[in-house]
PADO-329095 format. One record per residue (C-alpha): x, y, z; residue number from 1; residue in three letters. Coordinates in Angstrom, 3 decimals. Example, Ala and Ser with C-alpha at 12.3 -4.5 7.8 and 13.67 -1.06 7.14 Angstrom:
BEGIN
+----------+----------+----------+-----+------+
:       c1 :       c2 :       c3 : seq : type :
+----------+----------+----------+-----+------+
:   12.300 :   -4.500 :    7.800 :   1 :  ala :
:   13.670 :   -1.060 :    7.140 :   2 :  ser :
+----------+----------+----------+-----+------+
***
This chain:
BEGIN
+----------+----------+----------+-----+------+
:       c1 :       c2 :       c3 : seq : type :
+----------+----------+----------+-----+------+
:  -51.444 :  -35.881 :   20.499 :   1 :  met :
:  -49.020 :  -34.987 :   17.726 :   2 :  leu :
:  -50.406 :  -32.991 :   14.840 :   3 :  glu :
:  -48.735 :  -31.639 :   11.718 :   4 :  ser :
:  -49.258 :  -31.594 :    7.966 :   5 :  ala :
:  -46.725 :  -34.413 :    7.378 :   6 :  gln :
:  -47.841 :  -38.046 :    7.161 :   7 :  ala :
:  -46.780 :  -40.193 :   10.148 :   8 :  lys :
:  -46.836 :  -43.921 :   10.881 :   9 :  phe :
:  -46.133 :  -45.616 :   14.191 :  10 :  thr :
:  -43.184 :  -48.040 :   14.093 :  11 :  glu :
:  -42.645 :  -49.219 :   17.685 :  12 :  asp :
:  -43.283 :  -48.547 :   21.357 :  13 :  trp :
:  -40.447 :  -48.820 :   23.869 :  14 :  ser :
:  -40.870 :  -51.694 :   26.307 :  15 :  arg :
:  -40.952 :  -49.283 :   29.268 :  16 :  asp :
:  -43.757 :  -47.288 :   27.601 :  17 :  gly :
:  -41.795 :  -44.038 :   27.640 :  18 :  arg :
:  -41.337 :  -43.540 :   23.850 :  19 :  phe :
:  -43.211 :  -44.101 :   20.610 :  20 :  val :
:  -41.022 :  -44.493 :   17.547 :  21 :  leu :
:  -42.592 :  -43.262 :   14.299 :  22 :  tyr :
:  -41.730 :  -42.289 :   10.748 :  23 :  val :
:  -42.649 :  -38.942 :    9.275 :  24 :  glu :
:  -42.596 :  -37.853 :    5.656 :  25 :  ala :
:  -40.162 :  -34.947 :    5.541 :  26 :  gly :
:  -40.784 :  -32.260 :    2.951 :  27 :  val :
:  -37.180 :  -32.399 :    1.705 :  28 :  lys :
:  -35.808 :  -35.497 :    3.417 :  29 :  thr :
:  -38.199 :  -38.377 :    2.661 :  30 :  gly :
:  -39.113 :  -40.699 :    5.550 :  31 :  trp :
:  -37.354 :  -39.930 :    8.822 :  32 :  asp :
:  -37.397 :  -41.642 :   12.231 :  33 :  leu :
:  -38.668 :  -39.716 :   15.236 :  34 :  trp :
:  -39.360 :  -40.567 :   18.870 :  35 :  ala :
:  -42.212 :  -39.056 :   20.851 :  36 :  leu :
:  -41.762 :  -39.083 :   24.642 :  37 :  pro :
:  -44.905 :  -40.149 :   26.487 :  38 :  met :
:  -43.810 :  -38.288 :   29.631 :  39 :  val :
:  -42.499 :  -34.779 :   30.274 :  40 :  gly :
:  -42.735 :  -32.123 :   27.563 :  41 :  asp :
:  -43.713 :  -34.661 :   24.865 :  42 :  arg :
:  -41.576 :  -32.822 :   22.321 :  43 :  lys :
:  -40.685 :  -35.055 :   19.320 :  44 :  pro :
:  -36.983 :  -35.799 :   18.919 :  45 :  met :
:  -35.247 :  -36.811 :   15.713 :  46 :  ala :
:  -33.750 :  -40.296 :   15.812 :  47 :  val :
:  -32.507 :  -40.217 :   12.217 :  48 :  met :
:  -33.278 :  -37.265 :    9.971 :  49 :  asn :
:  -31.286 :  -37.264 :    6.735 :  50 :  ser :
:  -31.759 :  -36.803 :    2.974 :  51 :  pro :
:  -32.249 :  -40.613 :    2.796 :  52 :  phe :
:  -35.144 :  -42.912 :    3.707 :  53 :  glu :
:  -35.134 :  -44.211 :    7.291 :  54 :  glu :
:  -37.981 :  -46.472 :    8.353 :  55 :  arg :
:  -39.008 :  -49.760 :   10.011 :  56 :  ser :
:  -37.472 :  -48.628 :   13.289 :  57 :  gly :
:  -37.482 :  -50.966 :   16.298 :  58 :  lys :
:  -36.318 :  -50.373 :   19.863 :  59 :  phe :
:  -34.001 :  -52.961 :   21.389 :  60 :  ser :
:  -35.595 :  -54.791 :   24.332 :  61 :  pro :
:  -33.574 :  -52.686 :   26.807 :  62 :  asp :
:  -34.502 :  -49.467 :   24.947 :  63 :  gly :
:  -30.849 :  -48.394 :   24.508 :  64 :  arg :
:  -30.652 :  -48.999 :   20.736 :  65 :  trp :
:  -32.778 :  -48.477 :   17.634 :  66 :  val :
:  -32.508 :  -50.729 :   14.585 :  67 :  ala :
:  -33.860 :  -49.424 :   11.275 :  68 :  tyr :
:  -33.493 :  -49.655 :    7.530 :  69 :  gln :
:  -32.022 :  -46.850 :    5.443 :  70 :  ser :
:  -30.999 :  -46.413 :    1.816 :  71 :  asn :
:  -27.999 :  -44.296 :    2.846 :  72 :  phe :
:  -25.678 :  -46.630 :    0.887 :  73 :  ser :
:  -27.826 :  -46.630 :   -2.265 :  74 :  gly :
:  -29.893 :  -49.676 :   -1.228 :  75 :  arg :
:  -31.715 :  -50.525 :    1.965 :  76 :  phe :
:  -29.411 :  -51.794 :    4.711 :  77 :  glu :
:  -29.958 :  -52.386 :    8.422 :  78 :  ile :
:  -28.398 :  -49.952 :   10.889 :  79 :  tyr :
:  -28.304 :  -49.736 :   14.683 :  80 :  val :
:  -27.627 :  -46.611 :   16.708 :  81 :  gln :
:  -27.793 :  -45.623 :   20.373 :  82 :  pro :
:  -31.038 :  -44.234 :   21.739 :  83 :  phe :
:  -31.523 :  -41.466 :   22.605 :  84 :  pro :
:  -27.931 :  -40.818 :   21.639 :  85 :  gly :
:  -25.327 :  -39.605 :   21.281 :  86 :  pro :
:  -23.481 :  -41.853 :   18.877 :  87 :  gly :
:  -23.298 :  -42.819 :   15.265 :  88 :  gly :
:  -24.954 :  -45.584 :   13.326 :  89 :  lys :
:  -23.444 :  -49.016 :   12.750 :  90 :  leu :
:  -24.335 :  -50.962 :    9.611 :  91 :  gln :
:  -25.414 :  -54.503 :   10.552 :  92 :  val :
:  -26.409 :  -55.971 :    7.171 :  93 :  ser :
:  -23.780 :  -56.543 :    4.484 :  94 :  thr :
:  -25.769 :  -57.156 :    1.294 :  95 :  ala :
:  -29.032 :  -55.290 :    1.802 :  96 :  gly :
:  -31.821 :  -55.687 :    4.309 :  97 :  gly :
:  -35.259 :  -54.601 :    5.457 :  98 :  thr :
:  -37.585 :  -55.071 :    8.441 :  99 :  phe :
:  -35.251 :  -55.408 :   11.448 : 100 :  pro :
:  -36.607 :  -57.254 :   14.496 : 101 :  arg :
:  -34.934 :  -57.927 :   17.858 : 102 :  trp :
:  -34.915 :  -61.245 :   19.687 : 103 :  arg :
:  -36.690 :  -60.854 :   23.053 : 104 :  ala :
:  -33.420 :  -60.940 :   25.010 : 105 :  asp :
:  -31.695 :  -58.453 :   22.648 : 106 :  gly :
:  -28.886 :  -60.861 :   21.728 : 107 :  lys :
:  -29.905 :  -61.315 :   18.111 : 108 :  glu :
:  -31.226 :  -59.085 :   15.354 : 109 :  leu :
:  -33.226 :  -60.447 :   12.419 : 110 :  phe :
:  -33.948 :  -58.891 :    9.032 : 111 :  phe :
:  -35.095 :  -59.825 :    5.528 : 112 :  ile :
:  -32.389 :  -59.945 :    2.830 : 113 :  ala :
:  -33.125 :  -58.802 :   -0.760 : 114 :  pro :
:  -33.499 :  -62.472 :   -1.791 : 115 :  asn :
:  -36.257 :  -62.834 :    0.891 : 116 :  ala :
:  -34.116 :  -64.963 :    3.224 : 117 :  lys :
:  -34.555 :  -64.382 :    6.936 : 118 :  leu :
:  -31.176 :  -63.317 :    8.274 : 119 :  met :
:  -29.812 :  -63.469 :   11.810 : 120 :  ser :
:  -27.044 :  -61.345 :   13.322 : 121 :  val :
:  -25.704 :  -62.065 :   16.805 : 122 :  pro :
:  -25.335 :  -58.791 :   18.674 : 123 :  val :
:  -23.643 :  -57.789 :   21.876 : 124 :  gly :
:  -25.108 :  -54.547 :   23.131 : 125 :  pro :
:  -23.491 :  -53.177 :   26.254 : 126 :  ser :
:  -23.805 :  -49.945 :   28.122 : 127 :  his :
:  -21.511 :  -47.982 :   25.818 : 128 :  ser :
:  -20.839 :  -49.991 :   22.633 : 129 :  thr :
:  -22.702 :  -52.160 :   20.175 : 130 :  phe :
:  -21.076 :  -55.153 :   18.524 : 131 :  glu :
:  -22.592 :  -57.160 :   15.687 : 132 :  ala :
:  -21.468 :  -60.464 :   14.234 : 133 :  gly :
:  -21.786 :  -61.538 :   10.606 : 134 :  ser :
:  -25.270 :  -62.041 :    9.155 : 135 :  pro :
:  -26.295 :  -65.685 :    8.630 : 136 :  val :
:  -29.231 :  -66.896 :    6.533 : 137 :  ala :
:  -31.737 :  -68.890 :    8.602 : 138 :  leu :
:  -34.237 :  -69.903 :    5.906 : 139 :  phe :
:  -35.978 :  -68.790 :    2.727 : 140 :  gln :
:  -39.227 :  -66.895 :    3.235 : 141 :  thr :
:  -41.995 :  -66.324 :    0.735 : 142 :  his :
:  -43.040 :  -62.904 :    1.932 : 143 :  ile :
:  -45.023 :  -60.530 :   -0.200 : 144 :  val :
:  -42.757 :  -57.828 :   -1.637 : 145 :  thr :
:  -43.405 :  -54.631 :   -3.544 : 146 :  gly :
:  -46.281 :  -52.177 :   -3.434 : 147 :  gly :
:  -47.887 :  -51.416 :   -0.095 : 148 :  val :
:  -46.496 :  -54.685 :    1.309 : 149 :  ala :
:  -43.012 :  -53.149 :    1.186 : 150 :  ala :
:  -44.107 :  -50.675 :    3.864 : 151 :  leu :
:  -45.923 :  -53.125 :    6.130 : 152 :  glu :
:  -44.662 :  -55.490 :    8.781 : 153 :  ser :
:  -43.898 :  -58.802 :    7.108 : 154 :  gln :
:  -43.029 :  -60.955 :   10.116 : 155 :  tyr :
:  -42.857 :  -61.078 :   13.897 : 156 :  ala :
:  -40.549 :  -62.853 :   16.322 : 157 :  val :
:  -42.166 :  -64.476 :   19.357 : 158 :  ser :
:  -40.585 :  -64.411 :   22.796 : 159 :  gly :
:  -39.476 :  -68.036 :   22.412 : 160 :  asp :
:  -37.750 :  -67.364 :   19.067 : 161 :  gly :
:  -40.383 :  -68.679 :   16.665 : 162 :  arg :
:  -41.517 :  -66.626 :   13.664 : 163 :  phe :
:  -44.876 :  -65.586 :   12.265 : 164 :  leu :
:  -44.373 :  -64.674 :    8.601 : 165 :  ile :
:  -46.739 :  -63.237 :    5.986 : 166 :  asn :
:  -46.566 :  -65.581 :    3.023 : 167 :  thr :
:  -48.028 :  -65.143 :   -0.407 : 168 :  arg :
:  -50.574 :  -67.723 :   -1.495 : 169 :  val :
:  -49.670 :  -69.575 :   -4.680 : 170 :  asp :
:  -52.742 :  -69.164 :   -6.877 : 171 :  glu :
:  -51.605 :  -71.771 :   -9.418 : 172 :  ser :
:  -52.437 :  -74.730 :   -7.157 : 173 :  thr :
:  -55.870 :  -74.136 :   -5.655 : 174 :  pro :
:  -57.095 :  -76.804 :   -3.289 : 175 :  thr :
:  -60.728 :  -77.809 :   -3.839 : 176 :  pro :
:  -63.086 :  -77.917 :   -0.918 : 177 :  ile :
:  -65.979 :  -80.307 :   -0.462 : 178 :  thr :
:  -69.167 :  -79.024 :    1.082 : 179 :  leu :
:  -71.755 :  -81.521 :    2.329 : 180 :  ile :
:  -75.244 :  -80.144 :    2.808 : 181 :  leu :
:  -78.097 :  -81.633 :    4.854 : 182 :  asn :
:  -75.822 :  -84.235 :    6.427 : 183 :  trp :
:  -77.274 :  -85.892 :    9.493 : 184 :  lys :
:  -75.211 :  -88.232 :   11.633 : 185 :  pro :
:  -76.735 :  -91.625 :   12.509 : 186 :  lys :
:  -78.219 :  -91.695 :   16.009 : 187 :  pro :
+----------+----------+----------+-----+------+
***
């Protein structure tokens, strides 16, 4: 159990079950990414602790990298860095981004662009370096943005590459329903 006065939210669990990735509200630093080992001394370790906001962290499928969003540049962008380190961060998005998600095989990273398009970046993680291609828009989403929704998971990527996406309901075109009471089929 991890107790302190700061608010914490779980972000991800490493595939091997050895680490929980979470965000913590820093007194002077805003939201920071931390990892809690599930074995050994269970002492929390900073993944990214800066004066900027770091959140929506996700472990790569092999557990060697963490993708997250940070407003280090003045707007939210997607970054990847080695886990547990050492090494610096590499910016993956080029025009803003939130909610990074890895493809099951680790060869692609997805995120949501500021215009709500789902973006894809081919990546080539290896044992010592991380290489990312150019982001490409896959399709327009209609995710809910702003408010509490901006802090919640907006989509998931299945193991076969399909997406489950939260979508706002357009209230201007309600569909009527018909309810039939006391209906008895003919024998």
